[in-house]
PDB file of the backbone (N, CA, C, O) and the ligand in Angstrom, with CONECT records:
HET     ZN  A 101       1
ATOM      1  N   UNK A   1       0.842  -1.205   0.000  1.00  0.00           N
ATOM      2  CA  UNK A   1       0.000   0.000   0.000  1.00  0.00           C
ATOM      3  C   UNK A   1       0.871   1.246   0.000  1.00  0.00           C
ATOM      4  O   UNK A   1       1.974   1.236   0.546  1.00  0.00           O
ATOM      5  N   UNK A   2       0.377   2.324  -0.614  1.00  0.00           N
ATOM      6  CA  UNK A   2       1.149   3.578  -0.602  1.00  0.00           C
ATOM      7  C   UNK A   2       1.335   4.110   0.812  1.00  0.00           C
ATOM      8  O   UNK A   2       0.733   3.614   1.765  1.00  0.00           O
ATOM      9  N   UNK A   3       2.154   5.096   0.924  1.00  0.00           N
ATOM     10  CA  UNK A   3       2.477   5.667   2.229  1.00  0.00           C
ATOM     11  C   UNK A   3       1.298   6.369   2.862  1.00  0.00           C
ATOM     12  O   UNK A   3       0.151   6.181   2.457  1.00  0.00           O
ATOM     13  N   UNK A   4       1.592   7.178   3.859  1.00  0.00           N
ATOM     14  CA  UNK A   4       0.510   7.865   4.580  1.00  0.00           C
ATOM     15  C   UNK A   4      -0.364   8.658   3.633  1.00  0.00           C
ATOM     16  O   UNK A   4       0.137   9.355   2.750  1.00  0.00           O
ATOM     17  N   UNK A   5      -1.622   8.556   3.808  1.00  0.00           N
ATOM     18  CA  UNK A   5      -2.565   9.269   2.955  1.00  0.00           C
ATOM     19  C   UNK A   5      -2.873  10.639   3.550  1.00  0.00           C
ATOM     20  O   UNK A   5      -3.229  10.746   4.724  1.00  0.00           O
ATOM     21  N   UNK A   6      -2.736  11.678   2.744  1.00  0.00           N
ATOM     22  CA  UNK A   6      -2.943  13.028   3.281  1.00  0.00           C
ATOM     23  C   UNK A   6      -4.365  13.256   3.747  1.00  0.00           C
ATOM     24  O   UNK A   6      -4.616  14.155   4.550  1.00  0.00           O
ATOM     25  N   UNK A   7      -5.279  12.474   3.269  1.00  0.00           N
ATOM     26  CA  UNK A   7      -6.665  12.685   3.668  1.00  0.00           C
ATOM     27  C   UNK A   7      -7.175  11.601   4.611  1.00  0.00           C
ATOM     28  O   UNK A   7      -8.361  11.536   4.932  1.00  0.00           O
ATOM     29  N   UNK A   8      -6.238  10.749   5.048  1.00  0.00           N
ATOM     30  CA  UNK A   8      -6.580   9.751   6.065  1.00  0.00           C
ATOM     31  C   UNK A   8      -7.715   8.835   5.646  1.00  0.00           C
ATOM     32  O   UNK A   8      -8.480   8.344   6.476  1.00  0.00           O
ATOM     33  N   UNK A   9      -7.809   8.617   4.350  1.00  0.00           N
ATOM     34  CA  UNK A   9      -8.848   7.711   3.892  1.00  0.00           C
ATOM     35  C   UNK A   9      -8.314   6.985   2.670  1.00  0.00           C
ATOM     36  O   UNK A   9      -7.707   7.594   1.789  1.00  0.00           O
ATOM     37  N   UNK A  10      -8.539   5.711   2.625  1.00  0.00           N
ATOM     38  CA  UNK A  10      -8.058   4.987   1.460  1.00  0.00           C
ATOM     39  C   UNK A  10      -8.974   3.809   1.165  1.00  0.00           C
ATOM     40  O   UNK A  10      -9.695   3.321   2.035  1.00  0.00           O
ATOM     41  N   UNK A  11      -8.923   3.371  -0.078  1.00  0.00           N
ATOM     42  CA  UNK A  11      -9.759   2.253  -0.498  1.00  0.00           C
ATOM     43  C   UNK A  11      -8.960   0.974  -0.324  1.00  0.00           C
ATOM     44  O   UNK A  11      -7.910   0.793  -0.941  1.00  0.00           O
ATOM     45  N   UNK A  12      -9.453   0.121   0.494  1.00  0.00           N
ATOM     46  CA  UNK A  12      -8.749  -1.109   0.790  1.00  0.00           C
ATOM     47  C   UNK A  12      -9.011  -2.141  -0.293  1.00  0.00           C
ATOM     48  O   UNK A  12      -8.133  -2.932  -0.638  1.00  0.00           O
ATOM     49  N   UNK A  13     -10.221  -2.127  -0.823  1.00  0.00           N
ATOM     50  CA  UNK A  13     -10.575  -3.120  -1.829  1.00  0.00           C
ATOM     51  C   UNK A  13     -11.450  -2.497  -2.902  1.00  0.00           C
ATOM     52  O   UNK A  13     -12.504  -1.933  -2.608  1.00  0.00           O
ATOM     53  N   UNK A  14     -11.006  -2.602  -4.151  1.00  0.00           N
ATOM     54  CA  UNK A  14     -11.805  -2.069  -5.263  1.00  0.00           C
ATOM     55  C   UNK A  14     -12.772  -3.124  -5.797  1.00  0.00           C
ATOM     56  O   UNK A  14     -13.572  -2.849  -6.691  1.00  0.00           O
ATOM     57  N   UNK A  15     -12.693  -4.311  -5.248  1.00  0.00           N
ATOM     58  CA  UNK A  15     -13.564  -5.394  -5.690  1.00  0.00           C
ATOM     59  C   UNK A  15     -14.461  -5.792  -4.525  1.00  0.00           C
ATOM     60  O   UNK A  15     -14.118  -5.560  -3.366  1.00  0.00           O
ATOM     61  N   UNK A  16     -15.587  -6.381  -4.827  1.00  0.00           N
ATOM     62  CA  UNK A  16     -16.442  -6.865  -3.735  1.00  0.00           C
ATOM     63  C   UNK A  16     -15.693  -7.889  -2.898  1.00  0.00           C
ATOM     64  O   UNK A  16     -14.976  -8.703  -3.479  1.00  0.00           O
ATOM     65  N   UNK A  17     -15.807  -7.908  -1.590  1.00  0.00           N
ATOM     66  CA  UNK A  17     -16.520  -6.886  -0.808  1.00  0.00           C
ATOM     67  C   UNK A  17     -15.714  -5.608  -0.726  1.00  0.00           C
ATOM     68  O   UNK A  17     -14.552  -5.610  -0.323  1.00  0.00           O
ATOM     69  N   UNK A  18     -16.350  -4.519  -1.116  1.00  0.00           N
ATOM     70  CA  UNK A  18     -15.659  -3.240  -1.114  1.00  0.00           C
ATOM     71  C   UNK A  18     -15.338  -2.826   0.307  1.00  0.00           C
ATOM     72  O   UNK A  18     -16.080  -3.103   1.250  1.00  0.00           O
ATOM     73  N   UNK A  19     -14.212  -2.156   0.423  1.00  0.00           N
ATOM     74  CA  UNK A  19     -13.799  -1.756   1.759  1.00  0.00           C
ATOM     75  C   UNK A  19     -13.062  -0.427   1.694  1.00  0.00           C
ATOM     76  O   UNK A  19     -12.060  -0.289   0.992  1.00  0.00           O
ATOM     77  N   UNK A  20     -13.558   0.519   2.414  1.00  0.00           N
ATOM     78  CA  UNK A  20     -12.885   1.811   2.512  1.00  0.00           C
ATOM     79  C   UNK A  20     -12.446   1.999   3.946  1.00  0.00           C
ATOM     80  O   UNK A  20     -13.233   1.841   4.880  1.00  0.00           O
ATOM     81  N   UNK A  21     -11.185   2.337   4.108  1.00  0.00           N
ATOM     82  CA  UNK A  21     -10.663   2.502   5.462  1.00  0.00           C
ATOM     83  C   UNK A  21     -10.477   3.975   5.762  1.00  0.00           C
ATOM     84  O   UNK A  21     -10.179   4.776   4.877  1.00  0.00           O
ATOM     85  N   UNK A  22     -10.654   4.306   6.993  1.00  0.00           N
ATOM     86  CA  UNK A  22     -10.350   5.667   7.402  1.00  0.00           C
ATOM     87  C   UNK A  22      -9.606   5.630   8.717  1.00  0.00           C
ATOM     88  O   UNK A  22      -9.855   4.799   9.589  1.00  0.00           O
ATOM     89  N   UNK A  23      -8.691   6.558   8.820  1.00  0.00           N
ATOM     90  CA  UNK A  23      -7.901   6.631  10.025  1.00  0.00           C
ATOM     91  C   UNK A  23      -8.662   7.485  11.027  1.00  0.00           C
ATOM     92  O   UNK A  23      -9.044   8.615  10.723  1.00  0.00           O
ATOM     93  N   UNK A  24      -8.874   6.966  12.174  1.00  0.00           N
ATOM     94  CA  UNK A  24      -9.655   7.687  13.175  1.00  0.00           C
ATOM     95  C   UNK A  24      -8.788   8.690  13.932  1.00  0.00           C
ATOM     96  O   UNK A  24      -7.696   8.366  14.398  1.00  0.00           O
ATOM     97  N   UNK A  25      -9.292   9.893  14.041  1.00  0.00           N
ATOM     98  CA  UNK A  25      -8.596  10.917  14.820  1.00  0.00           C
ATOM     99  C   UNK A  25      -9.513  11.323  15.962  1.00  0.00           C
ATOM    100  O   UNK A  25     -10.260  12.298  15.878  1.00  0.00           O
ATOM    101  N   UNK A  26      -9.433  10.576  16.987  1.00  0.00           N
ATOM    102  CA  UNK A  26     -10.381  10.793  18.074  1.00  0.00           C
ATOM    103  C   UNK A  26     -10.214  12.160  18.729  1.00  0.00           C
ATOM    104  O   UNK A  26     -11.166  12.726  19.267  1.00  0.00           O
ATOM    105  N   UNK A  27      -9.004  12.674  18.674  1.00  0.00           N
ATOM    106  CA  UNK A  27      -8.771  13.928  19.388  1.00  0.00           C
ATOM    107  C   UNK A  27      -9.307  15.148  18.646  1.00  0.00           C
ATOM    108  O   UNK A  27      -9.367  16.234  19.224  1.00  0.00           O
ATOM    109  N   UNK A  28      -9.689  15.001  17.407  1.00  0.00           N
ATOM    110  CA  UNK A  28     -10.245  16.142  16.693  1.00  0.00           C
ATOM    111  C   UNK A  28     -11.759  16.195  16.857  1.00  0.00           C
ATOM    112  O   UNK A  28     -12.373  17.248  16.680  1.00  0.00           O
ATOM    113  N   UNK A  29     -12.349  15.073  17.192  1.00  0.00           N
ATOM    114  CA  UNK A  29     -13.802  15.034  17.326  1.00  0.00           C
ATOM    115  C   UNK A  29     -14.481  15.318  16.003  1.00  0.00           C
ATOM    116  O   UNK A  29     -15.623  15.778  15.976  1.00  0.00           O
ATOM    117  N   UNK A  30     -13.798  15.049  14.911  1.00  0.00           N
ATOM    118  CA  UNK A  30     -14.320  15.406  13.595  1.00  0.00           C
ATOM    119  C   UNK A  30     -14.423  14.173  12.702  1.00  0.00           C
ATOM    120  O   UNK A  30     -14.163  14.235  11.501  1.00  0.00           O
ATOM    121  N   UNK A  31     -14.798  13.083  13.297  1.00  0.00           N
ATOM    122  CA  UNK A  31     -14.855  11.857  12.515  1.00  0.00           C
ATOM    123  C   UNK A  31     -16.125  11.750  11.674  1.00  0.00           C
ATOM    124  O   UNK A  31     -16.199  10.952  10.739  1.00  0.00           O
ATOM    125  N   UNK A  32     -17.102  12.547  12.011  1.00  0.00           N
ATOM    126  CA  UNK A  32     -18.371  12.462  11.298  1.00  0.00           C
ATOM    127  C   UNK A  32     -18.210  12.684   9.811  1.00  0.00           C
ATOM    128  O   UNK A  32     -18.690  11.894   8.997  1.00  0.00           O
ATOM    129  N   UNK A  33     -17.530  13.769   9.458  1.00  0.00           N
ATOM    130  CA  UNK A  33     -17.342  14.086   8.043  1.00  0.00           C
ATOM    131  C   UNK A  33     -16.567  13.009   7.326  1.00  0.00           C
ATOM    132  O   UNK A  33     -16.927  12.577   6.230  1.00  0.00           O
ATOM    133  N   UNK A  34     -15.495  12.583   7.968  1.00  0.00           N
ATOM    134  CA  UNK A  34     -14.631  11.607   7.320  1.00  0.00           C
ATOM    135  C   UNK A  34     -15.403  10.303   7.113  1.00  0.00           C
ATOM    136  O   UNK A  34     -15.264   9.637   6.087  1.00  0.00           O
ATOM    137  N   UNK A  35     -16.196   9.967   8.082  1.00  0.00           N
ATOM    138  CA  UNK A  35     -16.961   8.728   7.962  1.00  0.00           C
ATOM    139  C   UNK A  35     -18.009   8.857   6.861  1.00  0.00           C
ATOM    140  O   UNK A  35     -18.245   7.922   6.096  1.00  0.00           O
ATOM    141  N   UNK A  36     -18.626  10.021   6.793  1.00  0.00           N
ATOM    142  CA  UNK A  36     -19.621  10.247   5.741  1.00  0.00           C
ATOM    143  C   UNK A  36     -18.962  10.116   4.376  1.00  0.00           C
ATOM    144  O   UNK A  36     -19.549   9.569   3.442  1.00  0.00           O
ATOM    145  N   UNK A  37     -17.745  10.618   4.270  1.00  0.00           N
ATOM    146  CA  UNK A  37     -17.025  10.546   3.004  1.00  0.00           C
ATOM    147  C   UNK A  37     -16.700   9.100   2.662  1.00  0.00           C
ATOM    148  O   UNK A  37     -16.846   8.673   1.516  1.00  0.00           O
ATOM    149  N   UNK A  38     -16.257   8.352   3.669  1.00  0.00           N
ATOM    150  CA  UNK A  38     -15.936   6.944   3.430  1.00  0.00           C
ATOM    151  C   UNK A  38     -17.174   6.200   2.940  1.00  0.00           C
ATOM    152  O   UNK A  38     -17.101   5.378   2.026  1.00  0.00           O
ATOM    153  N   UNK A  39     -18.299   6.498   3.555  1.00  0.00           N
ATOM    154  CA  UNK A  39     -19.545   5.837   3.157  1.00  0.00           C
ATOM    155  C   UNK A  39     -19.923   6.217   1.735  1.00  0.00           C
ATOM    156  O   UNK A  39     -20.375   5.381   0.954  1.00  0.00           O
ATOM    157  N   UNK A  40     -19.730   7.500   1.406  1.00  0.00           N
ATOM    158  CA  UNK A  40     -20.068   7.964   0.051  1.00  0.00           C
ATOM    159  C   UNK A  40     -19.198   7.271  -0.983  1.00  0.00           C
ATOM    160  O   UNK A  40     -19.687   6.843  -2.029  1.00  0.00           O
ATOM    161  N   UNK A  41     -17.906   7.160  -0.689  1.00  0.00           N
ATOM    162  CA  UNK A  41     -16.994   6.498  -1.618  1.00  0.00           C
ATOM    163  C   UNK A  41     -17.384   5.033  -1.756  1.00  0.00           C
ATOM    164  O   UNK A  41     -17.395   4.471  -2.851  1.00  0.00           O
ATOM    165  N   UNK A  42     -17.700   4.443  -0.634  1.00  0.00           N
ATOM    166  CA  UNK A  42     -18.076   3.031  -0.628  1.00  0.00           C
ATOM    167  C   UNK A  42     -19.318   2.798  -1.484  1.00  0.00           C
ATOM    168  O   UNK A  42     -19.398   1.819  -2.227  1.00  0.00           O
ATOM    169  N   UNK A  43     -20.281   3.702  -1.374  1.00  0.00           N
ATOM    170  CA  UNK A  43     -21.505   3.572  -2.179  1.00  0.00           C
ATOM    171  C   UNK A  43     -21.174   3.646  -3.657  1.00  0.00           C
ATOM    172  O   UNK A  43     -21.710   2.883  -4.460  1.00  0.00           O
ATOM    173  N   UNK A  44     -20.293   4.561  -4.013  1.00  0.00           N
ATOM    174  CA  UNK A  44     -19.948   4.709  -5.424  1.00  0.00           C
ATOM    175  C   UNK A  44     -19.205   3.476  -5.920  1.00  0.00           C
ATOM    176  O   UNK A  44     -19.411   3.041  -7.054  1.00  0.00           O
ATOM    177  N   UNK A  45     -18.349   2.914  -5.086  1.00  0.00           N
ATOM    178  CA  UNK A  45     -17.656   1.684  -5.460  1.00  0.00           C
ATOM    179  C   UNK A  45     -18.673   0.587  -5.740  1.00  0.00           C
ATOM    180  O   UNK A  45     -18.586  -0.125  -6.741  1.00  0.00           O
ATOM    181  N   UNK A  46     -19.621   0.467  -4.849  1.00  0.00           N
ATOM    182  CA  UNK A  46     -20.623  -0.583  -4.977  1.00  0.00           C
ATOM    183  C   UNK A  46     -21.463  -0.385  -6.232  1.00  0.00           C
ATOM    184  O   UNK A  46     -21.940  -1.353  -6.825  1.00  0.00           O
ATOM    185  N   UNK A  47     -21.645   0.884  -6.640  1.00  0.00           N
ATOM    186  CA  UNK A  47     -22.394   1.166  -7.862  1.00  0.00           C
ATOM    187  C   UNK A  47     -21.501   1.108  -9.094  1.00  0.00           C
ATOM    188  O   UNK A  47     -21.951   1.376 -10.208  1.00  0.00           O
ATOM    189  N   UNK A  48     -20.230   0.757  -8.889  1.00  0.00           N
ATOM    190  CA  UNK A  48     -19.223   0.791  -9.955  1.00  0.00           C
ATOM    191  C   UNK A  48     -19.160   2.177 -10.574  1.00  0.00           C
ATOM    192  O   UNK A  48     -19.060   2.337 -11.791  1.00  0.00           O
ATOM    193  N   UNK A  49     -19.220   3.154  -9.716  1.00  0.00           N
ATOM    194  CA  UNK A  49     -19.285   4.543 -10.143  1.00  0.00           C
ATOM    195  C   UNK A  49     -18.000   5.274  -9.770  1.00  0.00           C
ATOM    196  O   UNK A  49     -17.898   6.489  -9.939  1.00  0.00           O
ATOM    197  N   UNK A  50     -17.024   4.532  -9.263  1.00  0.00           N
ATOM    198  CA  UNK A  50     -15.800   5.173  -8.779  1.00  0.00           C
ATOM    199  C   UNK A  50     -14.731   5.115  -9.871  1.00  0.00           C
ATOM    200  O   UNK A  50     -13.705   4.452  -9.720  1.00  0.00           O
ATOM    201  N   UNK A  51     -14.991   5.817 -10.964  1.00  0.00           N
ATOM    202  CA  UNK A  51     -13.995   5.847 -12.033  1.00  0.00           C
ATOM    203  C   UNK A  51     -14.031   7.211 -12.699  1.00  0.00           C
ATOM    204  O   UNK A  51     -14.977   7.981 -12.534  1.00  0.00           O
ATOM    205  N   UNK A  52     -12.989   7.488 -13.447  1.00  0.00           N
ATOM    206  CA  UNK A  52     -12.871   8.774 -14.117  1.00  0.00           C
ATOM    207  C   UNK A  52     -13.812   8.808 -15.322  1.00  0.00           C
ATOM    208  O   UNK A  52     -13.824   7.888 -16.140  1.00  0.00           O
ATOM    209  N   UNK A  53     -14.598   9.880 -15.420  1.00  0.00           N
ATOM    210  CA  UNK A  53     -15.545  10.003 -16.524  1.00  0.00           C
ATOM    211  C   UNK A  53     -14.838  10.192 -17.862  1.00  0.00           C
ATOM    212  O   UNK A  53     -15.434  10.018 -18.925  1.00  0.00           O
ATOM    213  N   UNK A  54     -13.561  10.551 -17.790  1.00  0.00           N
ATOM    214  CA  UNK A  54     -12.856  10.796 -19.033  1.00  0.00           C
ATOM    215  C   UNK A  54     -12.042   9.585 -19.469  1.00  0.00           C
ATOM    216  O   UNK A  54     -12.211   9.092 -20.584  1.00  0.00           O
ATOM    217  N   UNK A  55     -11.166   9.107 -18.605  1.00  0.00           N
ATOM    218  CA  UNK A  55     -10.263   8.041 -19.029  1.00  0.00           C
ATOM    219  C   UNK A  55     -10.706   6.664 -18.528  1.00  0.00           C
ATOM    220  O   UNK A  55     -10.160   5.647 -18.955  1.00  0.00           O
ATOM    221  N   UNK A  56     -11.689   6.625 -17.629  1.00  0.00           N
ATOM    222  CA  UNK A  56     -12.213   5.341 -17.196  1.00  0.00           C
ATOM    223  C   UNK A  56     -11.401   4.645 -16.124  1.00  0.00           C
ATOM    224  O   UNK A  56     -11.747   3.544 -15.696  1.00  0.00           O
ATOM    225  N   UNK A  57     -10.322   5.277 -15.686  1.00  0.00           N
ATOM    226  CA  UNK A  57      -9.517   4.678 -14.614  1.00  0.00           C
ATOM    227  C   UNK A  57     -10.248   4.813 -13.279  1.00  0.00           C
ATOM    228  O   UNK A  57     -11.109   5.675 -13.102  1.00  0.00           O
ATOM    229  N   UNK A  58      -9.881   3.945 -12.356  1.00  0.00           N
ATOM    230  CA  UNK A  58     -10.380   4.124 -11.000  1.00  0.00           C
ATOM    231  C   UNK A  58      -9.905   5.473 -10.475  1.00  0.00           C
ATOM    232  O   UNK A  58      -8.782   5.896 -10.749  1.00  0.00           O
ATOM    233  N   UNK A  59     -10.754   6.131  -9.731  1.00  0.00           N
ATOM    234  CA  UNK A  59     -10.346   7.397  -9.143  1.00  0.00           C
ATOM    235  C   UNK A  59      -9.352   7.135  -8.024  1.00  0.00           C
ATOM    236  O   UNK A  59      -9.464   6.142  -7.305  1.00  0.00           O
ATOM    237  N   UNK A  60      -8.394   8.012  -7.880  1.00  0.00           N
ATOM    238  CA  UNK A  60      -7.461   7.862  -6.748  1.00  0.00           C
ATOM    239  C   UNK A  60      -8.227   7.956  -5.429  1.00  0.00           C
ATOM    240  O   UNK A  60      -9.233   8.658  -5.321  1.00  0.00           O
ATOM    241  N   UNK A  61      -7.733   7.244  -4.452  1.00  0.00           N
ATOM    242  CA  UNK A  61      -8.423   7.187  -3.161  1.00  0.00           C
ATOM    243  C   UNK A  61      -8.655   8.563  -2.545  1.00  0.00           C
ATOM    244  O   UNK A  61      -9.633   8.790  -1.833  1.00  0.00           O
ATOM    245  N   UNK A  62      -7.734   9.470  -2.837  1.00  0.00           N
ATOM    246  CA  UNK A  62      -7.786  10.758  -2.140  1.00  0.00           C
ATOM    247  C   UNK A  62      -8.710  11.760  -2.814  1.00  0.00           C
ATOM    248  O   UNK A  62      -8.833  12.896  -2.356  1.00  0.00           O
ATOM    249  N   UNK A  63      -9.364  11.347  -3.902  1.00  0.00           N
ATOM    250  CA  UNK A  63     -10.290  12.276  -4.541  1.00  0.00           C
ATOM    251  C   UNK A  63     -11.498  12.504  -3.656  1.00  0.00           C
ATOM    252  O   UNK A  63     -11.828  11.684  -2.799  1.00  0.00           O
ATOM    253  N   UNK A  64     -12.150  13.632  -3.880  1.00  0.00           N
ATOM    254  CA  UNK A  64     -13.370  13.909  -3.129  1.00  0.00           C
ATOM    255  C   UNK A  64     -14.403  12.819  -3.422  1.00  0.00           C
ATOM    256  O   UNK A  64     -14.383  12.184  -4.476  1.00  0.00           O
ATOM    257  N   UNK A  65     -15.296  12.626  -2.465  1.00  0.00           N
ATOM    258  CA  UNK A  65     -16.296  11.574  -2.641  1.00  0.00           C
ATOM    259  C   UNK A  65     -17.189  11.850  -3.838  1.00  0.00           C
ATOM    260  O   UNK A  65     -17.807  10.931  -4.377  1.00  0.00           O
ATOM    261  N   UNK A  66     -17.264  13.117  -4.262  1.00  0.00           N
ATOM    262  CA  UNK A  66     -18.125  13.438  -5.407  1.00  0.00           C
ATOM    263  C   UNK A  66     -17.303  13.742  -6.658  1.00  0.00           C
ATOM    264  O   UNK A  66     -17.809  14.340  -7.608  1.00  0.00           O
ATOM    265  N   UNK A  67     -16.043  13.332  -6.654  1.00  0.00           N
ATOM    266  CA  UNK A  67     -15.181  13.605  -7.810  1.00  0.00           C
ATOM    267  C   UNK A  67     -15.654  12.815  -9.019  1.00  0.00           C
ATOM    268  O   UNK A  67     -16.162  11.701  -8.892  1.00  0.00           O
ATOM    269  N   UNK A  68     -15.476  13.416 -10.205  1.00  0.00           N
ATOM    270  CA  UNK A  68     -15.866  12.715 -11.421  1.00  0.00           C
ATOM    271  C   UNK A  68     -14.663  12.390 -12.301  1.00  0.00           C
ATOM    272  O   UNK A  68     -14.746  11.535 -13.182  1.00  0.00           O
ATOM    273  N   UNK A  69     -13.543  13.074 -12.059  1.00  0.00           N
ATOM    274  CA  UNK A  69     -12.359  12.853 -12.876  1.00  0.00           C
ATOM    275  C   UNK A  69     -11.161  12.556 -11.987  1.00  0.00           C
ATOM    276  O   UNK A  69     -11.080  13.025 -10.852  1.00  0.00           O
ATOM    277  N   UNK A  70     -10.232  11.766 -12.523  1.00  0.00           N
ATOM    278  CA  UNK A  70      -9.105  11.325 -11.707  1.00  0.00           C
ATOM    279  C   UNK A  70      -8.099  12.442 -11.505  1.00  0.00           C
ATOM    280  O   UNK A  70      -7.336  12.412 -10.539  1.00  0.00           O
ATOM    281  N   UNK A  71      -8.078  13.430 -12.395  1.00  0.00           N
ATOM    282  CA  UNK A  71      -7.080  14.486 -12.257  1.00  0.00           C
ATOM    283  C   UNK A  71      -7.540  15.726 -13.009  1.00  0.00           C
ATOM    284  O   UNK A  71      -8.502  15.687 -13.776  1.00  0.00           O
ATOM    285  N   UNK A  72      -6.838  16.818 -12.777  1.00  0.00           N
ATOM    286  CA  UNK A  72      -7.152  18.071 -13.469  1.00  0.00           C
ATOM    287  C   UNK A  72      -7.131  17.883 -14.984  1.00  0.00           C
ATOM    288  O   UNK A  72      -7.992  18.393 -15.701  1.00  0.00           O
ATOM    289  N   UNK A  73      -6.140  17.146 -15.450  1.00  0.00           N
ATOM    290  CA  UNK A  73      -5.999  16.935 -16.887  1.00  0.00           C
ATOM    291  C   UNK A  73      -7.260  16.356 -17.501  1.00  0.00           C
ATOM    292  O   UNK A  73      -7.743  16.843 -18.523  1.00  0.00           O
ATOM    293  N   UNK A  74      -7.787  15.321 -16.880  1.00  0.00           N
ATOM    294  CA  UNK A  74      -8.995  14.687 -17.398  1.00  0.00           C
ATOM    295  C   UNK A  74     -10.181  15.633 -17.308  1.00  0.00           C
ATOM    296  O   UNK A  74     -11.010  15.696 -18.216  1.00  0.00           O
ATOM    297  N   UNK A  75     -10.253  16.367 -16.207  1.00  0.00           N
ATOM    298  CA  UNK A  75     -11.362  17.288 -16.034  1.00  0.00           C
ATOM    299  C   UNK A  75     -11.343  18.334 -17.151  1.00  0.00           C
ATOM    300  O   UNK A  75     -12.374  18.675 -17.730  1.00  0.00           O
ATOM    301  N   UNK A  76     -10.134  18.831 -17.432  1.00  0.00           N
ATOM    302  CA  UNK A  76     -10.018  19.873 -18.457  1.00  0.00           C
ATOM    303  C   UNK A  76     -10.283  19.314 -19.852  1.00  0.00           C
ATOM    304  O   UNK A  76     -10.951  19.951 -20.667  1.00  0.00           O
ATOM    305  N   UNK A  77      -9.757  18.123 -20.119  1.00  0.00           N
ATOM    306  CA  UNK A  77      -9.989  17.529 -21.435  1.00  0.00           C
ATOM    307  C   UNK A  77     -11.478  17.295 -21.650  1.00  0.00           C
ATOM    308  O   UNK A  77     -12.007  17.524 -22.738  1.00  0.00           O
ATOM    309  N   UNK A  78     -12.144  16.835 -20.594  1.00  0.00           N
ATOM    310  CA  UNK A  78     -13.579  16.578 -20.713  1.00  0.00           C
ATOM    311  C   UNK A  78     -14.326  17.882 -20.940  1.00  0.00           C
ATOM    312  O   UNK A  78     -15.258  17.936 -21.743  1.00  0.00           O
ATOM    313  N   UNK A  79     -13.922  18.934 -20.237  1.00  0.00           N
ATOM    314  CA  UNK A  79     -14.582  20.231 -20.389  1.00  0.00           C
ATOM    315  C   UNK A  79     -14.372  20.759 -21.805  1.00  0.00           C
ATOM    316  O   UNK A  79     -15.293  21.291 -22.425  1.00  0.00           O
ATOM    317  N   UNK A  80     -13.159  20.605 -22.302  1.00  0.00           N
ATOM    318  CA  UNK A  80     -12.861  21.084 -23.653  1.00  0.00           C
ATOM    319  C   UNK A  80     -13.677  20.296 -24.682  1.00  0.00           C
ATOM    320  O   UNK A  80     -14.215  20.845 -25.643  1.00  0.00           O
ATOM    321  N   UNK A  81     -13.742  18.997 -24.439  1.00  0.00           N
ATOM    322  CA  UNK A  81     -14.478  18.134 -25.350  1.00  0.00           C
ATOM    323  C   UNK A  81     -15.949  18.535 -25.392  1.00  0.00           C
ATOM    324  O   UNK A  81     -16.560  18.611 -26.458  1.00  0.00           O
ATOM    325  N   UNK A  82     -16.505  18.791 -24.199  1.00  0.00           N
ATOM    326  CA  UNK A  82     -17.905  19.205 -24.132  1.00  0.00           C
ATOM    327  C   UNK A  82     -18.112  20.508 -24.880  1.00  0.00           C
ATOM    328  O   UNK A  82     -19.098  20.677 -25.597  1.00  0.00           O
ATOM    329  N   UNK A  83     -17.156  21.443 -24.703  1.00  0.00           N
ATOM    330  CA  UNK A  83     -17.284  22.753 -25.323  1.00  0.00           C
ATOM    331  C   UNK A  83     -17.259  22.611 -26.844  1.00  0.00           C
ATOM    332  O   UNK A  83     -18.071  23.217 -27.543  1.00  0.00           O
ATOM    333  N   UNK A  84     -16.333  21.818 -27.347  1.00  0.00           N
ATOM    334  CA  UNK A  84     -16.232  21.612 -28.788  1.00  0.00           C
ATOM    335  C   UNK A  84     -17.525  21.003 -29.322  1.00  0.00           C
ATOM    336  O   UNK A  84     -18.033  21.400 -30.371  1.00  0.00           O
ATOM    337  N   UNK A  85     -18.047  20.024 -28.569  1.00  0.00           N
ATOM    338  CA  UNK A  85     -19.271  19.371 -28.998  1.00  0.00           C
ATOM    339  C   UNK A  85     -20.413  20.350 -29.101  1.00  0.00           C
ATOM    340  O   UNK A  85     -21.227  20.283 -30.023  1.00  0.00           O
ATOM    341  N   UNK A  86     -20.470  21.279 -28.129  1.00  0.00           N
ATOM    342  CA  UNK A  86     -21.560  22.227 -28.111  1.00  0.00           C
ATOM    343  C   UNK A  86     -21.468  23.196 -29.290  1.00  0.00           C
ATOM    344  O   UNK A  86     -22.480  23.609 -29.856  1.00  0.00           O
ATOM    345  N   UNK A  87     -20.235  23.547 -29.644  1.00  0.00           N
ATOM    346  CA  UNK A  87     -20.061  24.493 -30.750  1.00  0.00           C
ATOM    347  C   UNK A  87     -20.191  23.821 -32.105  1.00  0.00           C
ATOM    348  O   UNK A  87     -20.135  24.478 -33.145  1.00  0.00           O
ATOM    349  N   UNK A  88     -20.361  22.530 -32.085  1.00  0.00           N
ATOM    350  CA  UNK A  88     -20.560  21.825 -33.338  1.00  0.00           C
ATOM    351  C   UNK A  88     -19.326  21.732 -34.207  1.00  0.00           C
ATOM    352  O   UNK A  88     -19.427  21.504 -35.412  1.00  0.00           O
ATOM    353  N   UNK A  89     -18.165  21.905 -33.608  1.00  0.00           N
ATOM    354  CA  UNK A  89     -16.927  21.835 -34.378  1.00  0.00           C
ATOM    355  C   UNK A  89     -16.441  20.405 -34.522  1.00  0.00           C
ATOM    356  O   UNK A  89     -15.312  20.101 -34.137  1.00  0.00           O
ATOM    357  N   UNK A  90     -17.246  19.537 -35.056  1.00  0.00           N
ATOM    358  CA  UNK A  90     -16.891  18.125 -35.133  1.00  0.00           C
ATOM    359  C   UNK A  90     -15.934  17.825 -36.270  1.00  0.00           C
ATOM    360  O   UNK A  90     -16.342  17.280 -37.296  1.00  0.00           O
ATOM    361  N   UNK A  91     -14.672  18.172 -36.103  1.00  0.00           N
ATOM    362  CA  UNK A  91     -13.713  17.919 -37.168  1.00  0.00           C
ATOM    363  C   UNK A  91     -13.195  16.511 -37.108  1.00  0.00           C
ATOM    364  O   UNK A  91     -12.372  16.120 -37.935  1.00  0.00           O
TER     365      UNK A  91
HETATM  366 ZN    ZN A 101      -8.877  10.315 -15.795  1.00  0.00          ZN2+
END
């Protein structure tokens, strides 16, 4: 497994049974959000929805629970693609 995760949350298993782990920080008293995020990611995994809308790769563990693209590059390429499509420049 990769080193320490900056967001204290990682996907343990991308296959059923899906498993998302989170590091508990009891002293912050802020586990609610992190747990909600873990649950959201887990739901998307179960729906097979945890992948990049552009390149189809699995999203990195540290992406937001509502992320749609694996990286800025994909997000921008998708946005550009959408824009071109709208302008009808289908070359
Ligand atoms: Zn991507």
